[in-house]
C-alpha positions in Angstrom: 0.0 0.0 0.1 1.4 3.4 -0.9 1.8 6.2 1.5 -0.8 8.4 0.2 -3.9 6.0 0.4 -2.5 4.8 3.8 -2.4 8.3 5.4 -5.4 9.8 3.4 -7.9 8.9 6.2 -5.5 10.4 9.0 -5.0 13.5 6.8 -8.8 14.0 6.7 -9.5 13.4 10.3 -6.6 15.7 11.3 -8.2 18.4 8.9 -11.4 17.9 10.7 -9.8 18.7 14.2 -8.9 22.2 13.0 -12.2 22.7 11.2 -14.4 21.4 14.0 -12.3 23.2 16.6 -12.8 26.4 14.9 -16.7 25.7 14.3 -17.2 24.8 18.0 -15.6 28.1 19.2 -17.5 30.2 16.8 -20.6 28.5 17.7 -20.1 28.7 21.4 -19.0 32.3 21.4 -22.0 33.4 19.2 -24.4 31.4 21.4 -23.8 33.6 24.3 -25.7 36.3 22.6 -28.3 34.2 20.7 -30.5 31.4 21.5 -28.7 28.1 21.0 -31.5 26.3 19.0 -32.2 29.2 16.8 -28.5 29.7 16.2 -28.0 26.1 15.5 -31.0 25.8 13.1 -29.7 28.5 11.0 -26.2 27.1 10.9 -27.6 23.9 9.8 -29.7 25.4 7.2 -26.6 27.3 5.6 -24.5 24.0 5.9 -27.5 21.9 4.1 -27.2 24.5 1.2 -23.5 24.3 1.2 -23.3 20.6 0.8 -26.2 20.3 -1.6 -24.3 22.8 -4.0 -20.9 20.9 -3.8 -22.7 17.6 -4.3 -24.5 18.9 -7.5 -21.5 20.5 -8.6 -19.3 17.4 -8.4 -22.1 15.2 -9.8 -21.8 12.9 -6.8 -23.7 9.7 -7.0 -26.9 9.8 -4.7 -26.7 7.1 -1.8 -28.9 4.1 -1.5 -32.0 4.0 0.7 -30.2 2.3 3.6 -27.4 4.9 3.7 -30.2 7.7 3.6 -32.0 6.3 6.7 -28.7 5.9 8.7 -27.6 9.4 7.6 -31.0 10.8 8.8 -30.8 9.1 12.0 -27.1 10.5 12.5 -28.2 13.9 11.7 -31.2 13.9 14.0 -29.1 12.9 17.0 -26.2 15.0 15.9 -28.2 18.1 15.4 -29.7 17.9 18.7 -26.4 17.1 20.5 -24.7 20.0 18.7 -27.5 22.5 19.8 -27.0 21.5 23.5 -23.4 21.4 23.0 -23.4 25.0 22.1 -25.6 25.8 25.1 -23.0 24.0 27.3 -20.2 26.1 25.7 -22.2 29.5 26.2 -23.0 28.3 30.1 -19.4 27.3 31.0 -15.7 27.5 30.2 -14.9 26.5 26.6 -11.9 24.9 27.8 -13.7 22.5 30.1 -16.8 21.9 28.4 -15.5 20.9 24.9 -13.0 18.2 25.9 -15.5 16.4 28.0 -17.7 16.1 25.0 -15.1 15.1 22.9 -13.9 12.5 25.4 -17.1 10.8 25.8 -17.9 10.9 21.9 -14.4 9.4 21.2 -14.6 6.6 23.8 -17.7 5.1 23.1 -17.4 4.4 19.3 -13.8 3.5 19.8 -14.6 0.7 22.2 -17.5 -0.2 19.9 -15.3 -0.6 17.0 -12.4 -2.4 18.9 -15.1 -5.0 20.0 -16.3 -5.5 16.3 -13.1 -5.3 14.3 -10.7 -6.3 17.0 -7.6 -4.6 18.5 -5.7 -2.4 16.3 -2.0 -2.3 15.8 0.3 -1.7 18.8 1.3 1.7 17.7 -2.2 2.7 17.1 -3.3 1.5 20.5 -0.5 3.4 22.2 -1.6 6.6 20.2 -5.2 5.9 21.5 -3.7 5.9 25.2 -1.8 9.0 24.3 -4.7 10.8 23.0 -6.8 9.9 26.0 -4.0 11.4 28.2 -4.1 14.5 26.0 -7.8 15.1 26.5 -7.6 14.5 30.1 -4.7 17.0 30.5 -6.9 19.5 28.5 -9.9 18.7 30.5 -8.5 18.6 34.0 -9.6 21.3 36.5 -7.0 23.8 37.1 -5.8 24.7 40.7 -7.1 27.8 42.1 -4.8 30.0 43.8 -6.2 31.8 46.9 -5.0 35.1 48.3 -2.7 35.0 51.3 -4.0 36.3 54.6 -3.0 40.0 55.4 -1.1 39.0 58.3 1.3 36.7 56.1 2.2 39.5 53.9 5.4 41.7 54.3 5.7 45.2 54.6 5.9 46.1 50.8 3.0 43.6 50.1 0.7 45.2 52.8 1.5 48.7 51.3 0.4 47.6 47.7 -2.6 45.6 48.8 -5.1 48.4 48.5 -4.0 49.4 45.2 -4.1 45.8 44.0 -7.7 45.5 45.3 -8.6 48.7 43.7 -7.1 47.6 40.4 -9.0 44.3 40.3 -12.2 45.8 41.3 -12.6 44.0 44.7 -11.9 47.0 46.8 -15.0 48.6 48.1 -14.4 52.0 49.8 -16.8 53.1 52.6 -20.4 54.3 51.4 -20.6 58.0 51.3 -23.1 59.6 53.5 -26.3 60.7 51.8 -26.2 64.4 50.9 -28.9 66.7 52.0 -29.8 67.4 48.3 -30.2 63.7 47.5 -33.7 62.6 46.8 -35.1 59.0 46.9 -35.7 58.9 43.1 -31.8 59.5 42.5 -30.1 55.9 42.6 -27.0 55.6 44.6 -23.9 54.9 42.6 -22.5 51.7 43.2 -19.1 51.3 44.5 -16.4 49.8 42.3 -16.5 46.5 44.0 -20.3 46.0 43.3 -20.1 46.5 39.5 -21.3 43.7 37.1 -18.5 41.6 35.9 -17.8 42.2 32.3 -16.4 39.7 29.7 -12.6 39.7 29.6 -9.6 38.2 31.5 -10.3 37.0 35.0 -7.9 38.4 37.7 -5.7 35.8 38.8 -6.5 35.6 42.7 -9.4 37.8 43.7 -12.1 36.6 41.6 -13.2 32.9 42.0 -16.3 31.2 40.4 -18.9 30.1 42.8 -18.3 26.4 41.6 -14.6 26.6 42.5 -15.6 27.9 46.0 -18.0 25.4 46.8 -16.6 22.4 44.9 -19.7 22.1 42.9 -19.8 20.7 39.1 -19.1 23.4 37.0 -21.7 24.9 34.8 -22.3 23.2 31.5 -20.5 19.8 32.3 -23.6 17.6 32.7 -24.9 19.2 29.3 -21.7 18.6 27.6 -21.6 14.9 28.7 -25.0 14.6 27.2 -23.7 16.0 24.1 -20.7 13.7 24.0 -23.0 10.6 24.2 -25.0 12.1 21.2 -21.8 12.8 19.4 -20.9 9.1 19.8 -24.2 8.0 18.4 -23.6 10.1 15.5 -20.3 8.5 14.7 -21.8 5.0 14.9 -24.8 5.8 12.6 -22.6 7.6 10.2 -20.4 4.5 9.9 -23.6 2.4 9.2 -24.5 4.9 6.3 -22.1 2.9 4.2 -19.7 3.8 1.3 -21.9 6.4 -0.3 -20.7 10.0 -1.4 -19.6 11.7 1.6 -21.1 15.0 0.3 -24.6 13.6 0.0 -24.4 11.8 3.2 -23.3 14.9 4.9 -26.2 16.8 3.3 -28.9 14.3 4.2 -27.9 14.1 7.9 -27.7 17.9 7.9 -31.2 18.0 6.8 -32.4 15.8 9.6 -30.4 18.1 12.0 -32.1 21.3 10.5 -35.5 19.5 11.1 -34.9 18.4 14.7 -33.5 21.9 15.8 -36.4 23.7 14.0 -38.9 21.5 15.8 -36.9 22.4 19.0 -37.2 26.2 18.2 -40.8 26.0 17.8 -41.5 23.6 21.0 -39.5 26.0 23.2 -41.2 29.0 21.7 -37.7 30.6 21.3 -37.8 34.1 19.8 -36.6 33.8 16.2 -34.1 36.6 16.3 -30.8 36.7 15.0 -28.8 39.8 14.2 -26.5 40.2 11.3 -23.3 39.3 13.3 -24.9 36.4 14.6 -26.2 35.1 11.4 -22.7 35.5 9.9 -21.2 33.4 12.6 -23.9 31.0 12.4 -23.1 30.6 8.5 -19.4 30.2 9.3 -19.9 27.8 12.1 -22.3 25.7 10.1 -20.0 25.7 7.0 -17.0 24.7 9.2 -19.0 22.1 10.9 -20.3 20.2 7.8 -17.0 20.4 6.1 -15.4 18.7 9.1 -18.2 16.2 9.1 -17.7 15.3 5.4 -14.0 14.8 5.9 -14.8 12.5 9.1 -17.1 10.6 6.7 -14.5 10.0 4.2 -11.9 9.1 6.7 -14.3 6.6 8.5 -15.1 5.0 5.1 -11.5 4.6 4.1 -10.1 3.7 7.4 -10.9 2.3 10.9 -13.6 3.9 12.7 -11.6 4.2 16.0 -8.7 5.9 14.3 -10.8 8.4 12.7 -12.9 9.2 15.7 -9.9 9.4 18.1 -8.0 11.8 15.9 -10.9 14.1 15.1 -11.8 14.1 18.8 -8.6 16.1 19.5 -10.4 19.2 18.1 -10.9 20.7 21.8 -7.2 21.6 21.6 -8.1 24.1 18.7 -11.0 25.3 20.9 -8.7 25.9 23.9 -6.2 27.7 21.9 -8.9 30.0 20.5 -10.4 30.5 23.7 -7.1 31.4 25.2 -6.1 33.9 22.3 -9.5 35.6 21.9 -11.2 35.2 25.4 -8.1 35.2 27.5 -9.1 32.1 29.3 -6.4 30.5 31.6 -4.1 28.3 29.9 -1.8 26.3 32.2 1.4 24.2 31.6 -0.6 21.0 32.0 -2.9 22.1 29.1 0.2 23.0 27.0 1.5 19.6 27.7 -1.9 18.1 26.7 -1.6 19.7 23.4 2.0 18.4 22.9 0.6 14.7 23.6 -2.2 15.4 21.2 0.5 16.3 18.3 2.4 13.2 19.2 -0.6 10.9 19.3 -1.8 11.9 15.8 1.3 10.3 13.9 1.3 7.2 16.2 -2.3 6.5 15.2 -1.6 7.0 11.6 1.6 5.0 11.5 -0.3 1.9 12.9 
């Protein structure tokens, strides 16, 4: 076997990593300002139009009835899972929720494919293990640094403490006495410590999420886990769609995704409002997502399902990097090591 056919599935899966990671970041970011189901339904509609145009332009053969049924089932499950996944990204930190969904979405179909087709090559199995470690390192909760008590600070640190508190917005000066000219209709101006938190970088020590204080499960984790199970079902159903045209299979599955999310919009009575920037980001996210799906379908058709799933499930690395660069989310050395492990796992899986 020549090198080109041997590494073609791995190359397509790797391309899906970058495309899906960018799509999830775009969708998760835009879902913070729009209804998740409305946003996803519009993105599915744009993706459907794109795939139909490409399939007609390339004169791709239409799949069989069995392939269509499996693609419709995969699209219905995947569309709902993507919608709740965008909600999970909007509710919680992208650097935490995205890897959780990817880990569950990769583990279930990988174990199923190993049970059906047998264990892969030793190098591939080692790559699987390294990829799981990489996703865990990216997913793991970051240690929270708590500020030291004031009595343990030295003279210089005590002198700078009021300045530091004021800089981070946690220093609340004494409330001023009401002036005689003040009236009940005039609202009192809130001190700096009471102002609402705005999007941006989180100060390192003084602002800690409520989940981190109480040890509760972070927001979006449960929804991300449910989305991961849905992604696993999508992978398994897409594999059953057979060796039809990846463009048509992706288009048919996206048709089912659009129908499911449209029904969800009607059932939840969500306001069908999407401004121009939100619509543009939905179109970009949908186009990226279905392009990654078409690449994954090709990779699963021409190689092992577990290899295609594990490689493409490393897409949270791209989401984490974009969350760090754009949203300034915390990026520790462990996550950097996880990214290096992900880069090392891809060639190991491909070489096997």
